[in-house]
N, C-alpha and C positions, 0 to 999 in steps of 0.2 A: 342155320344162323350164320350170318356173315361175320367173319372175324375182322376186328379193327386192328390195323397194323400201326404199331406205336413206333415213332421215330426216336430211337434211343438218344441220338445226338441232341434233339430238342429238349428231351427230359434233363439231360446233363446240363445244358445251358440254363434251363429254368432253375435247376437246383443251385447252380453257381450264382445266378442272379439273386435268388432268395437268400443265399448265405451272405452275399455282399450287402443286401438291404438290411438284414438282421445285424450284421457287423457294424455298419455305419450308424444305424439307429441306436444300437446298444452303446457304441462308443460315444455318441452324442449325449445319451441319457447319463451314462457314467461320468462323462466329462462335466456335465452340468451339476451332477450330484457332488462331485469332487470340489468344483469351484464354490458351490454353496457351502460345503463343509469348511473349506479354507477361509471363506469370507466370515462365516460364523465364528470360527476359531480366532481369526484375526481381530474381530470386534470384541470378543471376550478378553483377548490379551490386552487390547488397547484400554478396555474398560477397567481391567484389573490394575494396569499400570497407572491409570489416572484416577484411581479411587480417591486419592488425596491430592488436592491442588496445591502446588508450591508457588508458582508464579501466576499472576493475573494482572490485567490492566485495571488500575485504580481510577484514573480519570484522564480525560483528553481536553486540552485547552486549544482553542482555535481563535485566530485573529486574521481577518480579511480586510484588505485595503487595496489601493492602487497607486500608481505613480508613473513617472515618465523618465526616460533616459534621453538627454539632449545630445544629439549626434551632429549638431551644426557647428561650424567653425566659430570660435569666439563665444560659444554658449549663448547664441542669440534667440534660442527657442524657435527656430525655423525648420527644425527637422527632429521632431519628437517621436520617440517610439513609446507607445502607451502600453503599460503592463498592469496586470492584476496579480496579486500574490495572496496566499494564505499560509500563515505560519502555524505549525502544529507542534504541540508539546504532549508527549505520551508519558504518563507516570505509571511505573510498574510497582505492584505490590508483591513483595517476596516473603511475606510473613506466612501465608497459608496456614498450615498447622504447626509451623515452627516459629517460635517467638524470638529465638536468638539466632545470631549469624553463625551458619555452619557452611561446610563445603556444599551441602545440598541446596542451599538457597542463596548462594552468592554466584556472581556471573564470572565466567572465564572468557567466553566469547559472545559477541552479539553482532548480528548483521540483519539487514533488511533486504528482501528480494521479492520476486513475483509482483513487482509494482505495475499496477494496471490503472488506466484512465478511461472513464466512460463519459463521453461528451456528446451533446446533441448536434454539434457542428464541428467543423475542422478549424474554426476561427482561432488564430493565434498559434504560437509554438510553445509547447508545454515542457516543463522540466520539474523533476522532483530531486531535491538535494538536501544535504545536511545544512542546518541553520545554526550559526553561532548563537548560543543562548543570550549573549550580551547584546545581540542585535534583534532579539525577538520583538516583533511588532513594528520593526523599522523597515522602510523600503530600502533594500540593499541589492537591487538587481544590477548586475554589471553590464557593461557594453558588450562583453563576450556573450552573455545570455541572450541579448537581442540579436545576435548574429547567428543563432542556431537556425538550421534549415529543416530540422525534423525533431520530433519529440524525443526526450532523453529520459529513460527510466532505468538507469543502471543500478545494480545492487550497491548498497551503502554499508561499508564495514566500519565498525567502531573500535577504537583503541580503548581497552579496559584499564581503568586506573585503580590501583590497589592501595596506595598510601597517600597521606596528606602531602608528603614531599613531592610525589609525582604530580599531584594536583596543582601545587604551587608553581610547578614548571610548565604547566599547560596554558596555552593562550586560547584554546578552544576555537582556533581557526580551522581545525580539522576535527572529525568526529571523535568525541570522548564520552565515556560512560563509566560510572562508578561501579565497582564490583558489588557494593551493598545496595544498589538500585536507589540511591538517595538523590539522584538527579534525573530529570526527564530526558527522554529521547526527543531531540528537537530537529524538525524538518521544515522545509519550505516548498510549497507548490507554487511555481512561477508560470504564468501565461504571458509571454511577451509577444510583441508584434501583433497585438490586437488591432491597433491602428498604427500605421507607419507614415513617416513624412509629414506629420501634422505641424502646421505653422501657427504660432500664436500671433494673432493680429493685435493692432493697437487698441481694438475694441474689446479684447478679451481681458479686461481689467479685473474681473472677478474669478478668473480661473484658479482652482485650488489643486495642488498636487497631492491629492489623496483619492479616496473612492469617488469623490465628486467629479473628478476629471472624466470618468467613464460616461457620466450623464452629459457633460459638456461637449464631448465629441460624438455623442449619439450612439453609444454602445448599448444594445439590448442585453440585459442580464441573462435572459433565457438562452441566449446564444453562447454564452461563456460558462454556463453551469457545468459542473464537473463532479463526478463521483470517483474518489481515489480509494484503491484498495491495495494492501501489501501484507506480506508476512514478516513478523518479527521472529527471528530465530535466536535462541539462547542455548549456550552450553554452560552447565554449571561446573563447579570445581571437582565434581565426581565424574566429569566427562559424560554426563547424561544430557540428552538433547531435547529441546522443547520448541514448539512453534505455536504462534497465535496469528490468525488472519484478522486484519482490521479493515473496516469499511467506513469511509468518511465522505459526507456530502459537504462540498465547499459552502460555507455560510455567506450567501450573497444578499438574501432578503428574508424578511419575516413578515408577520401580519402588520406590524407597526413600525418597521424600520427596514432600510436597505443600505447597501454599501454606498449608494449615492449620497448618503448623509456623511460620508467620510470613512467609516469603517464598520465592520461587524465583529463582535466579540462574544464568545460563549464558552462555557465549561460544561462538559458532560461528566458527571460524577457517579460514584457507586456503581462501577461497571464490572466488578469482579465476576458476577454471575454471567454476564454477557460475553466477557472476553477472558476465559481461562486459557492458560498455555497447556497444550497437550504434549505429553511425553511421546517422543517418536519411537 
């Protein structure tokens, strides 16, 4: 019988390769198992921390219209910048399972971030900003807004008011929010430069400076539709942190009405189950 000569070097190499394969495969399996365990543990922890909801969104009020900024000398309406805006008021419910005001359900810090805009076209220059509640529903786009060259979605930080005395000293020109959640968060979505350099002719005697102006200058509402989303972040007076993600479709038209009629207005209510704040 002929003996088969075995190359010991090849056997050693094969053993080493087999060990590497087993090590890599084992590490992958173990890593996957560890990650699944960590994820499961994290979900259980989040679920336990959020068993009782403290903060939630109660309702959202929306008002959409349009207007124009006259950039012509002498305000002759020969250089109009056409803008669309939607004012947003978000009301927060802080009662949860606590009926009276405590450190747990009062606000110490509040800010908005992760602001995102989804639009079908790039028409216009968009901005999300704080809106003075005294100007809610009013066209208050500044000339500076019409000079923006790119979308602005910066975080918005609110100054928290604790006393009536502080409230009386506030002019609401900058972001304000009551510690007891008794006032809404007011924001404005502004889409400026939808049409620029528009000149009103002597024949435009019926032009209206509200949502109707979009129809007058031939703006297709589908081109300026927008979905806005953002996170509302709260820290209570126990230094516990909460977050809620909000998604809003700008109301430009419905089955029986559109912003071409002048404005669109609506209230989304009883939202507590849809928008609870999650404890971080």
